[in-house]
ZAMAR-909053 format. One line per field, with one value per residue: residue number from 1; x negated, y negated, z negated of N, C-alpha, C, CB in turn. Coordinates in pm, 1 decimal, decimal comma, always signed. Glycine has a CB too. Layout:
resi <- [NUM/...]
n_u <- [X/...]
n_v <- [Y/...]
n_w <- [Z/...]
ca_u <- [X/...]
ca_v <- [Y/...]
ca_w <- [Z/...]
c_u <- [X/...]
c_v <- [Y/...]
c_w <- [Z/...]
cb_u <- [X/...]
cb_v <- [Y/...]
cb_w <- [Z/...]
//
This chain:
resi <- [1/2/3/4/5/6/7/8/9/10/11/12/13/14/15/16/17/18/19/20/21/22/23/24/25/26/27/28/29/30/31/32/33/34/35/36/37/38/39/40/41/42/43/44/45/46/47/48/49/50/51/52/53/54/55/56/57/58/59/60/61/62/63/64/65/66/67/68/69/70/71/72/73/74/75/76/77/78/79/80/81/82/83/84/85/86/87/88/89/90/91/92/93/94/95]
n_u <- [-83,6/-79,6/-185,2/-184,3/-433,0/-447,5/-674,8/-712,7/-925,6/-1011,4/-1203,9/-1153,5/-1010,7/-1004,0/-757,4/-616,2/-405,1/-197,2/+1,7/+272,8/+270,2/+440,7/+435,9/+625,7/+681,0/+536,0/+262,0/+33,8/-93,3/-345,7/-542,2/-871,2/-901,8/-744,1/-899,0/-1115,3/-1222,5/-1288,0/-1192,5/-1364,3/-1500,7/-1344,2/-1374,8/-1605,5/-1821,3/-1852,3/-1617,5/-1437,1/-1524,3/-1454,2/-1174,7/-1129,2/-1213,0/-1018,4/-790,2/-852,4/-854,4/-582,2/-462,1/-559,5/-433,4/-171,8/-175,6/-269,1/-435,5/-547,5/-652,9/-581,2/-759,5/-717,1/-871,2/-866,0/-898,7/-873,7/-663,5/-577,7/-681,8/-897,0/-1201,5/-1267,8/-1400,4/-1438,3/-1426,3/-1677,6/-1615,2/-1508,3/-1658,5/-1778,6/-1556,0/-1461,3/-1674,1/-1667,3/-1418,9/-1469,0/-1643,7]
n_v <- [+118,0/-208,3/-532,7/-877,9/-1078,2/-1352,8/-1587,2/-1838,2/-2077,2/-2288,4/-2533,7/-2489,2/-2243,2/-1945,1/-1786,5/-1481,8/-1336,1/-1091,6/-1000,3/-859,6/-808,4/-1002,5/-1193,1/-1242,1/-1074,0/-1020,4/-831,9/-794,1/-1025,3/-1206,6/-1407,5/-1539,2/-1636,3/-1473,5/-1260,1/-1314,5/-1411,7/-1669,3/-2004,1/-2166,4/-1995,1/-1925,6/-2030,6/-1919,8/-1732,4/-1461,5/-1400,1/-1415,4/-1197,2/-988,0/-1015,3/-962,9/-696,5/-578,4/-632,7/-483,2/-224,0/-195,4/-216,3/+13,3/+206,3/+165,8/+241,7/+82,5/+24,9/-145,7/-487,5/-824,4/-1117,3/-1437,1/-1732,6/-2012,4/-2354,2/-2638,0/-2910,6/-3230,0/-3536,6/-3435,4/-3235,1/-3022,0/-2788,5/-2445,7/-2316,0/-2195,2/-1927,7/-1815,3/-1690,3/-1483,6/-1336,1/-1256,0/-1098,8/-895,3/-777,5/-670,1/-465,1]
n_w <- [-0,5/+99,4/-25,8/-142,8/-273,1/-469,7/-557,9/-773,3/-846,4/-1070,5/-1257,9/-1517,9/-1579,8/-1413,9/-1211,7/-1129,2/-907,7/-795,9/-527,3/-329,2/+32,2/+135,9/-56,9/-242,4/-456,1/-769,0/-860,2/-1030,0/-1266,4/-1394,0/-1606,4/-1663,7/-1914,4/-2070,7/-2124,4/-2291,9/-2622,8/-2727,9/-2655,0/-2510,9/-2343,6/-2134,2/-1876,3/-1786,1/-1564,7/-1637,6/-1774,2/-1563,8/-1416,4/-1591,9/-1582,3/-1313,5/-1296,7/-1453,4/-1300,6/-1071,3/-1174,7/-1253,1/-1003,0/-876,9/-1033,1/-955,8/-695,1/-485,5/-191,8/-3,5/+29,3/+84,1/+56,2/-81,7/-144,5/-349,2/-447,4/-673,5/-572,2/-422,0/-564,6/-688,7/-710,6/-433,6/-433,2/-527,0/-863,7/-1105,6/-1154,5/-929,6/-720,9/-861,2/-941,2/-697,0/-600,4/-793,7/-737,9/-487,4/-536,5]
ca_u <- [+0,2/-161,4/-139,2/-254,7/-493,5/-466,2/-768,5/-711,0/-1042,2/-1038,9/-1318,4/-1109,7/-970,7/-966,7/-635,3/-612,1/-263,6/-180,0/+139,2/+289,2/+227,6/+526,6/+406,6/+743,0/+682,8/+410,2/+220,8/-51,9/-134,9/-435,8/-635,0/-992,7/-884,1/-679,8/-998,0/-1217,1/-1166,9/-1309,7/-1139,4/-1470,4/-1554,7/-1244,9/-1418,1/-1735,1/-1816,3/-1837,8/-1475,9/-1373,7/-1559,3/-1370,2/-1038,6/-1125,4/-1219,5/-886,8/-699,7/-886,3/-808,3/-436,1/-425,7/-586,8/-328,7/-46,1/-191,9/-297,8/-560,6/-600,8/-625,1/-618,6/-799,9/-704,6/-943,2/-816,4/-950,6/-778,8/-643,1/-548,1/-795,8/-1001,8/-1295,7/-1204,7/-1486,1/-1392,0/-1500,7/-1785,7/-1571,3/-1447,5/-1744,2/-1799,8/-1433,8/-1455,4/-1775,8/-1620,3/-1311,6/-1523,0/-1710,8]
ca_v <- [+1,1/-330,2/-642,9/-1003,9/-1124,5/-1497,8/-1630,8/-1982,9/-2097,6/-2423,5/-2533,4/-2453,8/-2105,6/-1878,6/-1707,7/-1378,7/-1307,5/-992,6/-991,9/-779,9/-881,0/-1117,3/-1293,4/-1264,6/-991,1/-1017,8/-698,5/-818,9/-1166,6/-1213,6/-1517,5/-1502,7/-1672,1/-1362,3/-1153,6/-1353,1/-1458,0/-1812,8/-2085,2/-2225,0/-1894,7/-1895,3/-2069,0/-1856,5/-1628,4/-1330,4/-1380,6/-1387,3/-1059,8/-901,7/-1023,1/-894,6/-551,8/-537,7/-633,9/-370,4/-102,1/-189,6/-190,5/+152,6/+283,6/+147,1/+299,3/-21,6/+67,4/-253,9/-616,5/-947,7/-1210,7/-1580,2/-1807,7/-2149,5/-2442,3/-2748,7/-3004,7/-3368,5/-3624,9/-3363,4/-3167,7/-2911,1/-2669,1/-2353,7/-2315,3/-2100,2/-1789,5/-1769,7/-1597,5/-1365,6/-1255,8/-1198,0/-990,2/-786,5/-710,0/-596,1/-343,9]
ca_w <- [-0,3/+102,9/-111,1/-126,6/-397,9/-469,7/-661,9/-790,9/-930,4/-1118,5/-1345,4/-1653,5/-1600,7/-1291,7/-1215,3/-1025,5/-892,2/-689,2/-484,3/-209,7/+150,7/+159,0/-158,4/-325,1/-578,9/-842,2/-907,9/-1145,0/-1282,0/-1510,1/-1610,6/-1734,4/-2055,2/-2140,7/-2145,6/-2387,6/-2748,9/-2749,9/-2546,9/-2430,4/-2254,6/-2030,3/-1742,0/-1756,2/-1463,0/-1698,2/-1802,9/-1435,2/-1382,4/-1673,4/-1531,3/-1183,3/-1320,1/-1504,0/-1187,0/-984,7/-1241,3/-1245,2/-862,2/-850,6/-1096,0/-879,8/-560,6/-385,8/-125,3/+79,0/-26,5/+154,9/-51,1/-56,2/-245,8/-351,4/-553,3/-701,5/-458,3/-456,8/-576,0/-761,8/-621,6/-359,0/-439,7/-629,5/-988,2/-1117,8/-1164,9/-805,4/-648,3/-944,3/-934,7/-562,1/-596,7/-876,4/-666,4/-374,4/-587,0]
c_u <- [-91,6/-100,7/-223,3/-304,4/-517,2/-558,5/-766,2/-820,1/-1063,8/-1162,8/-1283,6/-1085,1/-930,6/-842,3/-639,2/-471,0/-248,8/-32,6/+150,2/+257,8/+315,5/+496,7/+520,2/+740,6/+542,9/+383,2/+136,9/-89,1/-215,5/-523,7/-759,2/-985,3/-816,1/-781,2/-1103,9/-1148,1/-1175,0/-1255,6/-1248,0/-1527,3/-1458,0/-1291,2/-1550,4/-1718,3/-1797,2/-1691,7/-1398,3/-1403,4/-1473,1/-1226,0/-1026,4/-1133,0/-1084,3/-784,4/-725,3/-840,9/-656,2/-389,7/-452,0/-478,8/-197,2/-56,8/-216,6/-434,0/-625,2/-559,7/-667,0/-646,4/-784,3/-768,5/-902,6/-876,9/-844,2/-772,6/-619,7/-671,2/-910,2/-1097,0/-1230,3/-1293,9/-1434,9/-1481,7/-1604,8/-1740,8/-1518,8/-1533,8/-1772,3/-1676,1/-1424,7/-1554,3/-1728,3/-1505,0/-1361,0/-1583,8/-1617,8]
c_v <- [-124,1/-440,0/-766,9/-1046,2/-1276,7/-1529,7/-1783,8/-2015,4/-2243,7/-2418,9/-2503,1/-2305,8/-2042,2/-1790,3/-1609,8/-1327,6/-1213,6/-984,8/-888,5/-863,7/-1005,0/-1229,2/-1318,2/-1192,3/-987,8/-876,2/-713,3/-968,2/-1177,5/-1337,8/-1470,9/-1540,1/-1564,0/-1255,1/-1189,0/-1411,4/-1610,3/-1889,8/-2140,2/-2126,3/-1861,8/-1929,6/-2003,9/-1750,3/-1487,3/-1299,5/-1352,1/-1247,5/-961,7/-899,5/-949,4/-742,8/-499,1/-534,0/-514,2/-238,3/-85,8/-159,2/-44,1/+243,0/+277,9/+197,6/+196,0/+13,1/-45,3/-387,1/-727,0/-1052,5/-1354,6/-1654,8/-1954,3/-2224,2/-2547,9/-2843,6/-3148,0/-3453,3/-3560,5/-3300,4/-3046,9/-2788,1/-2575,7/-2356,7/-2205,2/-1955,2/-1734,5/-1663,0/-1473,1/-1276,1/-1186,0/-1081,0/-871,5/-709,5/-624,5/-464,6/-243,7]
c_w <- [+1,0/+15,8/-80,7/-264,5/-384,6/-588,7/-666,1/-893,7/-959,9/-1208,5/-1489,3/-1671,4/-1466,0/-1313,8/-1099,1/-1022,5/-772,8/-656,3/-369,6/-87,3/+176,9/+58,4/-252,9/-458,7/-642,2/-888,7/-1034,9/-1147,5/-1410,1/-1497,3/-1687,1/-1880,6/-2137,7/-2181,5/-2246,7/-2510,9/-2763,0/-2627,7/-2455,5/-2327,5/-2138,8/-1890,9/-1701,8/-1648,0/-1519,4/-1730,7/-1673,9/-1389,0/-1461,3/-1621,2/-1397,5/-1200,6/-1370,9/-1390,6/-1096,2/-1044,8/-1230,7/-1101,3/-824,2/-912,9/-1017,4/-737,6/-450,9/-324,3/-43,5/+18,5/+68,2/+47,1/-2,4/-172,6/-235,9/-467,2/-580,7/-584,6/-509,3/-461,7/-654,6/-660,9/-556,3/-356,0/-547,8/-751,2/-995,9/-1119,1/-1033,5/-736,3/-730,1/-936,9/-799,7/-549,4/-678,2/-811,7/-552,1/-419,5/-634,6]
cb_u <- [+96,7/-176,4/-148,6/-162,6/-629,4/-326,4/-914,6/-567,7/-1164,7/-915,4/-1387,0/-984,9/-853,8/-1084,3/-508,4/-715,1/-179,9/-235,8/+191,0/+430,7/+230,4/+674,1/+369,2/+863,3/+731,1/+413,0/+139,9/-180,2/-10,4/-524,0/-570,4/-1112,2/-805,0/-571,1/-1064,2/-1317,1/-1239,0/-1463,3/-1059,1/-1581,3/-1587,0/-1118,1/-1431,1/-1796,3/-1941,6/-1922,4/-1418,1/-1418,8/-1708,4/-1373,3/-995,9/-1241,4/-1332,0/-839,4/-714,2/-1036,3/-850,6/-374,7/-505,1/-725,1/-306,9/-6,8/-70,2/-297,9/-532,8/-551,2/-693,7/-504,2/-947,8/-554,7/-1096,9/-663,8/-1088,7/-819,3/-521,1/-478,0/-754,0/-940,7/-1421,6/-1172,2/-1634,3/-1384,1/-1406,8/-1861,6/-1465,5/-1425,3/-1874,5/-1830,3/-1308,8/-1486,2/-1913,5/-1577,9/-1214,7/-1626,9/-1803,3]
cb_v <- [+1,5/-380,4/-604,8/-1114,0/-1046,6/-1575,9/-1576,6/-2035,3/-2039,6/-2482,6/-2663,4/-2528,6/-2097,9/-1795,1/-1798,4/-1262,7/-1439,0/-852,2/-1132,0/-722,9/-788,0/-1075,7/-1420,2/-1223,9/-845,0/-1115,4/-621,8/-728,7/-1264,8/-1084,3/-1643,5/-1568,1/-1798,1/-1300,4/-1119,2/-1455,1/-1391,5/-1844,2/-2198,3/-2274,8/-1768,9/-1968,2/-2219,4/-1793,3/-1632,7/-1321,4/-1504,5/-1486,3/-1033,9/-947,8/-1169,7/-943,3/-518,3/-633,8/-764,2/-366,8/-103,5/-323,2/-284,6/+189,5/+234,4/+0,3/+378,9/-168,3/+187,1/-242,5/-631,7/-995,9/-1184,4/-1622,2/-1790,9/-2152,7/-2509,1/-2826,0/-2959,1/-3375,5/-3754,5/-3254,3/-3125,1/-2954,5/-2707,7/-2213,4/-2302,2/-2128,6/-1777,5/-1888,4/-1664,8/-1405,9/-1343,6/-1306,4/-1040,0/-839,6/-810,0/-679,4/-375,3]
cb_w <- [-124,6/+247,4/-263,2/-61,9/-428,7/-479,8/-634,5/-837,7/-865,4/-1195,3/-1337,7/-1688,2/-1702,7/-1239,4/-1208,8/-1051,8/-873,0/-730,7/-439,7/-201,4/+272,0/+150,5/-94,4/-250,7/-546,7/-962,0/-797,5/-1139,9/-1285,4/-1521,4/-1676,4/-1670,6/-2065,2/-2052,5/-2016,9/-2325,1/-2864,5/-2773,5/-2603,3/-2520,7/-2333,7/-2058,3/-1733,6/-1884,1/-1382,3/-1824,0/-1874,1/-1330,6/-1409,4/-1819,4/-1515,6/-1093,6/-1421,8/-1615,3/-1108,7/-959,1/-1388,6/-1294,2/-767,8/-904,1/-1236,8/-877,7/-525,4/-450,8/-33,5/+225,8/-158,8/+256,4/-96,1/-37,5/-229,3/-360,0/-512,3/-829,2/-370,1/-587,8/-641,8/-856,5/-698,5/-215,4/-467,1/-574,6/-1102,1/-1240,3/-1270,2/-711,5/-609,9/-1091,5/-958,6/-454,8/-650,9/-1010,4/-614,6/-300,9/-694,8]
//
């Protein structure tokens, strides 16, 4: 079953959201702040790796075999570069 992985990587807290191909049904939604104890560690790349590993494990349990990845950063008058956890989460999902 294919799915779409939306990675929203701000400088505060990366969000990994897995939906079906239409984007209407949420399968898994985890932030890196849910994986660490201290609030200051929510934006760290290690926390994004932990969240991505948790997402990958849940997707394997549900039988998801293919993923389309969409990487997004903040918009508007803020910086448009993704936060530090974006590339680490992407690397962790690929492995």
